N, C-alpha and C positions, 0 to 999 in steps of 0.2 A: 810692226811687231806681230807676233803670232798668238793666236788665242788658243788656250788650252781647252780641250773638250773634257767636260767632266764625266765620270763614270755614272751610268744611269743603272741603279739597281732596282728591279721590278720584284716586289714581293708577291709570293704566291697567294692566290685567292682561297682563303680559308674556308669559305662557304662550300667549296667543292672537295674538302678534304674532311677526314674524321680525326677526332682528338683520340690519342691512346694514353691513358695516365699510367706511368711507369711507377712512380711512388708519389708522395705528397707534394714534392717540389718539381717533379719532372713530368712534363707532358710533351709528346711528340705528335707530329701531324703526318698522316699518310693518306694516300689516295683513297677515296671512298669505297673503291671495290676491293681493297687489299685486306688481307687477314690481320686482324689486330693482335691475335695471340703469337702469330709468327714474328710480327714486327717487335712486339715486346720481348720475346726470347732472343732475337737477334740483337737488340739494343743491349740487353743484359749481357749477352755473351761477348760483345765488343767491349763493354765497359769493364767486366772482370777480367779480360785478357790482359790488361796492363798491370794487374795485381799480382801476376806470378812472380 
C-alpha cells in the first residue's frame, strides 16, 4: 500500500508581524516594517468592492 503524505501548514510567526485593527472584530497582521494605514485602506477597499 501507499502512504499518503499530509499537508504541512506552517503558521506565520506573529512576533515578527504587527497587528492592524480594522474594526472591533477584525484584526489583520502585516510585516513589522509595512505601513499600517495603507494596509487598513487596502483591506477596506477590497471589502467594499464586493458591495457594488
